[in-house]
KEROBA-110441 format. One record per residue (C-alpha): residue in one letter; chain; x, z, y. Coordinates in steps of 0.05 Angstrom, whole numbers, plus 32768, in hexadecimal, padded with zeros to 4 digits. Layout:
<sites>
<site residuo="A" cadena="A" c1="X" c3="Z" c2="Y"/>
...
</sites>
This chain:
<sites>
<site residuo="X" cadena="A" c1="8000" c3="8000" c2="8000"/>
<site residuo="X" cadena="A" c1="8019" c3="7FEE" c2="8045"/>
<site residuo="X" cadena="A" c1="800D" c3="8012" c2="8087"/>
<site residuo="X" cadena="A" c1="7FDB" c3="7FF1" c2="80B5"/>
<site residuo="X" cadena="A" c1="7FF9" c3="7FC6" c2="80EC"/>
<site residuo="X" cadena="A" c1="7FCA" c3="7FE7" c2="811F"/>
<site residuo="X" cadena="A" c1="7FF5" c3="8025" c2="811F"/>
<site residuo="X" cadena="A" c1="7FBE" c3="8055" c2="8109"/>
<site residuo="X" cadena="A" c1="7FEB" c3="8075" c2="80D5"/>
<site residuo="X" cadena="A" c1="7FBB" c3="8062" c2="809D"/>
<site residuo="X" cadena="A" c1="7FC5" c3="802D" c2="8069"/>
<site residuo="X" cadena="A" c1="7FAC" c3="7FE7" c2="8076"/>
<site residuo="X" cadena="A" c1="7F7C" c3="7FEE" c2="803C"/>
<site residuo="X" cadena="A" c1="7F5E" c3="802E" c2="805A"/>
<site residuo="X" cadena="A" c1="7F5E" c3="8018" c2="80A2"/>
<site residuo="X" cadena="A" c1="7F56" c3="7FD0" c2="80BB"/>
<site residuo="X" cadena="A" c1="7F54" c3="7FAD" c2="8077"/>
<site residuo="X" cadena="A" c1="7F0A" c3="7FB9" c2="806A"/>
<site residuo="X" cadena="A" c1="7EF7" c3="7FA4" c2="80B1"/>
<site residuo="X" cadena="A" c1="7F1F" c3="7F64" c2="80AB"/>
<site residuo="X" cadena="A" c1="7EFB" c3="7F5A" c2="8069"/>
<site residuo="X" cadena="A" c1="7EB7" c3="7F5C" c2="808C"/>
<site residuo="X" cadena="A" c1="7EA4" c3="7FA6" c2="808D"/>
<site residuo="X" cadena="A" c1="7E88" c3="7FBE" c2="80D0"/>
<site residuo="X" cadena="A" c1="7EB8" c3="7FE5" c2="80FC"/>
<site residuo="X" cadena="A" c1="7E9F" c3="802D" c2="8106"/>
<site residuo="X" cadena="A" c1="7EB8" c3="8031" c2="814E"/>
<site residuo="X" cadena="A" c1="7ECE" c3="8004" c2="8187"/>
<site residuo="X" cadena="A" c1="7F15" c3="801E" c2="817D"/>
<site residuo="X" cadena="A" c1="7F14" c3="800C" c2="8133"/>
<site residuo="X" cadena="A" c1="7EFE" c3="7FC5" c2="8146"/>
<site residuo="X" cadena="A" c1="7F36" c3="7FC2" c2="817A"/>
<site residuo="X" cadena="A" c1="7F69" c3="7FD7" c2="8146"/>
<site residuo="X" cadena="A" c1="7F4D" c3="7FA3" c2="8115"/>
<site residuo="X" cadena="A" c1="7F52" c3="7F6C" c2="8149"/>
<site residuo="X" cadena="A" c1="7F9C" c3="7F7D" c2="8155"/>
<site residuo="X" cadena="A" c1="7FA7" c3="7F7E" c2="810A"/>
<site residuo="X" cadena="A" c1="7F85" c3="7F3A" c2="8105"/>
<site residuo="X" cadena="A" c1="7FB8" c3="7F1D" c2="8136"/>
<site residuo="X" cadena="A" c1="7FF1" c3="7F3B" c2="810C"/>
<site residuo="X" cadena="A" c1="7FD3" c3="7F1F" c2="80CC"/>
<site residuo="X" cadena="A" c1="7FBD" c3="7EDD" c2="80EC"/>
<site residuo="X" cadena="A" c1="7F74" c3="7EEA" c2="80D9"/>
<site residuo="X" cadena="A" c1="7F52" c3="7EBC" c2="810B"/>
<site residuo="X" cadena="A" c1="7F10" c3="7EC0" c2="80E7"/>
<site residuo="X" cadena="A" c1="7F0C" c3="7F0B" c2="80F6"/>
<site residuo="X" cadena="A" c1="7F1F" c3="7EFF" c2="813F"/>
<site residuo="X" cadena="A" c1="7EE5" c3="7ECF" c2="8146"/>
<site residuo="X" cadena="A" c1="7EB4" c3="7EF9" c2="811D"/>
<site residuo="X" cadena="A" c1="7EC2" c3="7F37" c2="8147"/>
<site residuo="X" cadena="A" c1="7EB0" c3="7F15" c2="8189"/>
<site residuo="X" cadena="A" c1="7E6D" c3="7F1B" c2="81AC"/>
<site residuo="X" cadena="A" c1="7E43" c3="7EDB" c2="81AC"/>
<site residuo="X" cadena="A" c1="7E56" c3="7ECF" c2="81F6"/>
<site residuo="X" cadena="A" c1="7EA1" c3="7ED7" c2="81E7"/>
<site residuo="X" cadena="A" c1="7E9B" c3="7EAB" c2="81A8"/>
<site residuo="X" cadena="A" c1="7E81" c3="7E6F" c2="81D0"/>
<site residuo="X" cadena="A" c1="7EC7" c3="7E60" c2="81EC"/>
<site residuo="X" cadena="A" c1="7EF1" c3="7E7A" c2="81B2"/>
<site residuo="X" cadena="A" c1="7F29" c3="7E49" c2="81A1"/>
<site residuo="X" cadena="A" c1="7F3D" c3="7E59" c2="8159"/>
<site residuo="X" cadena="A" c1="7F79" c3="7E2A" c2="815A"/>
<site residuo="X" cadena="A" c1="7F94" c3="7E4A" c2="819A"/>
<site residuo="X" cadena="A" c1="7F89" c3="7E90" c2="817E"/>
<site residuo="X" cadena="A" c1="7FAD" c3="7E7E" c2="813E"/>
<site residuo="X" cadena="A" c1="7FE7" c3="7E5F" c2="8164"/>
<site residuo="X" cadena="A" c1="7FEF" c3="7E9D" c2="818F"/>
<site residuo="X" cadena="A" c1="7FEA" c3="7ECC" c2="8154"/>
<site residuo="X" cadena="A" c1="801D" c3="7EA5" c2="812C"/>
<site residuo="X" cadena="A" c1="804E" c3="7E9B" c2="8166"/>
<site residuo="X" cadena="A" c1="8052" c3="7EE5" c2="8177"/>
<site residuo="X" cadena="A" c1="8079" c3="7F1C" c2="8153"/>
<site residuo="X" cadena="A" c1="804B" c3="7F58" c2="8158"/>
<site residuo="X" cadena="A" c1="806D" c3="7F9B" c2="8167"/>
<site residuo="X" cadena="A" c1="8035" c3="7FCD" c2="816E"/>
<site residuo="X" cadena="A" c1="7FF3" c3="7FE3" c2="818A"/>
<site residuo="X" cadena="A" c1="7FEA" c3="8022" c2="81B3"/>
<site residuo="X" cadena="A" c1="7FA4" c3="803B" c2="81C5"/>
<site residuo="X" cadena="A" c1="7FAB" c3="8059" c2="820A"/>
<site residuo="X" cadena="A" c1="7F63" c3="8070" c2="8215"/>
<site residuo="X" cadena="A" c1="7F1D" c3="8066" c2="81F8"/>
<site residuo="X" cadena="A" c1="7EDB" c3="806F" c2="821B"/>
<site residuo="X" cadena="A" c1="7E9C" c3="8074" c2="81F2"/>
<site residuo="X" cadena="A" c1="7E9D" c3="8044" c2="81B7"/>
<site residuo="X" cadena="A" c1="7E8C" c3="8078" c2="8183"/>
<site residuo="X" cadena="A" c1="7E5F" c3="806E" c2="8146"/>
<site residuo="X" cadena="A" c1="7E20" c3="807E" c2="816F"/>
<site residuo="X" cadena="A" c1="7E33" c3="805A" c2="81AF"/>
<site residuo="X" cadena="A" c1="7E1C" c3="8014" c2="81C4"/>
<site residuo="X" cadena="A" c1="7E57" c3="8006" c2="81F3"/>
<site residuo="X" cadena="A" c1="7EA0" c3="8018" c2="81F3"/>
<site residuo="X" cadena="A" c1="7EE2" c3="8009" c2="8215"/>
<site residuo="X" cadena="A" c1="7F28" c3="800D" c2="81F8"/>
<site residuo="X" cadena="A" c1="7F65" c3="800C" c2="8225"/>
<site residuo="X" cadena="A" c1="7FA0" c3="7FF4" c2="81FB"/>
<site residuo="X" cadena="A" c1="7FE6" c3="7FD9" c2="81FC"/>
<site residuo="X" cadena="A" c1="7FFC" c3="7FA4" c2="81CA"/>
<site residuo="X" cadena="A" c1="8046" c3="7F96" c2="81C7"/>
<site residuo="X" cadena="A" c1="8061" c3="7F55" c2="81AC"/>
<site residuo="X" cadena="A" c1="809C" c3="7F25" c2="81B0"/>
<site residuo="X" cadena="A" c1="8091" c3="7EDC" c2="81C1"/>
<site residuo="X" cadena="A" c1="80C6" c3="7EA7" c2="81CE"/>
<site residuo="X" cadena="A" c1="80FC" c3="7EDC" c2="81CA"/>
<site residuo="X" cadena="A" c1="80DC" c3="7F08" c2="8200"/>
<site residuo="X" cadena="A" c1="80BF" c3="7F4D" c2="81F7"/>
<site residuo="X" cadena="A" c1="8079" c3="7F4F" c2="8214"/>
<site residuo="X" cadena="A" c1="8040" c3="7F81" c2="821C"/>
<site residuo="X" cadena="A" c1="7FF7" c3="7F71" c2="8222"/>
<site residuo="X" cadena="A" c1="7FCF" c3="7FA8" c2="8246"/>
<site residuo="X" cadena="A" c1="7F83" c3="7FA3" c2="8245"/>
<site residuo="X" cadena="A" c1="7F44" c3="7FCB" c2="824C"/>
<site residuo="X" cadena="A" c1="7F1A" c3="7FAA" c2="8216"/>
<site residuo="X" cadena="A" c1="7ECE" c3="7FB0" c2="8218"/>
<site residuo="X" cadena="A" c1="7EA4" c3="7FB5" c2="81DA"/>
<site residuo="X" cadena="A" c1="7E59" c3="7FB5" c2="81CB"/>
<site residuo="X" cadena="A" c1="7E2A" c3="7FAF" c2="8191"/>
<site residuo="X" cadena="A" c1="7E0F" c3="7F6E" c2="8173"/>
<site residuo="X" cadena="A" c1="7DDD" c3="7F7A" c2="813C"/>
<site residuo="X" cadena="A" c1="7DF9" c3="7FC0" c2="8136"/>
<site residuo="X" cadena="A" c1="7E41" c3="7FAA" c2="812D"/>
<site residuo="X" cadena="A" c1="7E79" c3="7FB5" c2="8160"/>
<site residuo="X" cadena="A" c1="7E91" c3="7F75" c2="8182"/>
<site residuo="X" cadena="A" c1="7EC3" c3="7F66" c2="81B9"/>
<site residuo="X" cadena="A" c1="7E9D" c3="7F54" c2="81F9"/>
<site residuo="X" cadena="A" c1="7ED5" c3="7F4A" c2="822C"/>
<site residuo="X" cadena="A" c1="7F07" c3="7F70" c2="8256"/>
<site residuo="X" cadena="A" c1="7F0F" c3="7F90" c2="829A"/>
<site residuo="X" cadena="A" c1="7F4B" c3="7F95" c2="82C7"/>
<site residuo="X" cadena="A" c1="7F61" c3="7FD8" c2="82E2"/>
<site residuo="X" cadena="A" c1="7F49" c3="7FDD" c2="832A"/>
<site residuo="X" cadena="A" c1="7F7F" c3="7FE2" c2="835F"/>
<site residuo="X" cadena="A" c1="7FB9" c3="7FD6" c2="832F"/>
<site residuo="X" cadena="A" c1="7FF0" c3="7FAA" c2="834B"/>
<site residuo="X" cadena="A" c1="8000" c3="7F71" c2="831C"/>
<site residuo="X" cadena="A" c1="8048" c3="7F5B" c2="8318"/>
<site residuo="X" cadena="A" c1="8057" c3="7F1D" c2="82F0"/>
<site residuo="X" cadena="A" c1="8092" c3="7F27" c2="82C1"/>
<site residuo="X" cadena="A" c1="8084" c3="7EED" c2="8293"/>
<site residuo="X" cadena="A" c1="807F" c3="7EA3" c2="829F"/>
<site residuo="X" cadena="A" c1="803F" c3="7E89" c2="82BE"/>
<site residuo="X" cadena="A" c1="8009" c3="7E79" c2="828B"/>
<site residuo="X" cadena="A" c1="7FF2" c3="7E30" c2="828B"/>
<site residuo="X" cadena="A" c1="7FA8" c3="7E1F" c2="8290"/>
<site residuo="X" cadena="A" c1="7FA6" c3="7E05" c2="8249"/>
<site residuo="X" cadena="A" c1="7FD0" c3="7E3C" c2="8229"/>
<site residuo="X" cadena="A" c1="7FAE" c3="7E71" c2="81FE"/>
<site residuo="X" cadena="A" c1="7F95" c3="7EAA" c2="8229"/>
<site residuo="X" cadena="A" c1="7FC4" c3="7EE6" c2="8224"/>
<site residuo="X" cadena="A" c1="7F89" c3="7F15" c2="821E"/>
<site residuo="X" cadena="A" c1="7F81" c3="7F00" c2="81D6"/>
<site residuo="X" cadena="A" c1="7F3B" c3="7EE4" c2="81DB"/>
<site residuo="X" cadena="A" c1="7F50" c3="7EA3" c2="81BA"/>
<site residuo="X" cadena="A" c1="7F37" c3="7E7A" c2="81F5"/>
<site residuo="X" cadena="A" c1="7F61" c3="7E4E" c2="8221"/>
<site residuo="X" cadena="A" c1="7F7A" c3="7E72" c2="825F"/>
<site residuo="X" cadena="A" c1="7F50" c3="7E46" c2="828E"/>
<site residuo="X" cadena="A" c1="7F10" c3="7E59" c2="8268"/>
<site residuo="X" cadena="A" c1="7F1F" c3="7EA3" c2="8265"/>
<site residuo="X" cadena="A" c1="7F48" c3="7ECE" c2="8294"/>
<site residuo="X" cadena="A" c1="7F5E" c3="7E92" c2="82BE"/>
<site residuo="X" cadena="A" c1="7F17" c3="7E80" c2="82D3"/>
<site residuo="X" cadena="A" c1="7F1F" c3="7E9F" c2="8318"/>
<site residuo="X" cadena="A" c1="7F69" c3="7E91" c2="831E"/>
</sites>
């Protein structure tokens, strides 16, 4: 048995494995962890399946697969969760995902939003931290590159819409 890539300390079989296999995530944080693990394991089907219907409309499976396979995943840290428990309808998970791409160490920080769809947790989007100064330390993302937020969409259809 191997430890789960999400960093929970549990085995993959006891943690994200069942969720990637189709079992519902008990909490928003569990779904967040499973989505990170899906990137590590290149499970694009789970990434798509765990999106809300609105997010799924623009999901680009090929771009998500390319991003997942081109990155060397170094770890997930859950910084804070708000709601998202077994009895909640909404939740937010503030996380840091570290990875290496094209020889550069990178970190993706996000406040991911989750909701329920037919009783199952799904990823519904993200919010930016208000008032936080953004300093670019990586090359500019092209319009047709995969969005760094991990949605699987092209940047121009996701976080780059207002850019």
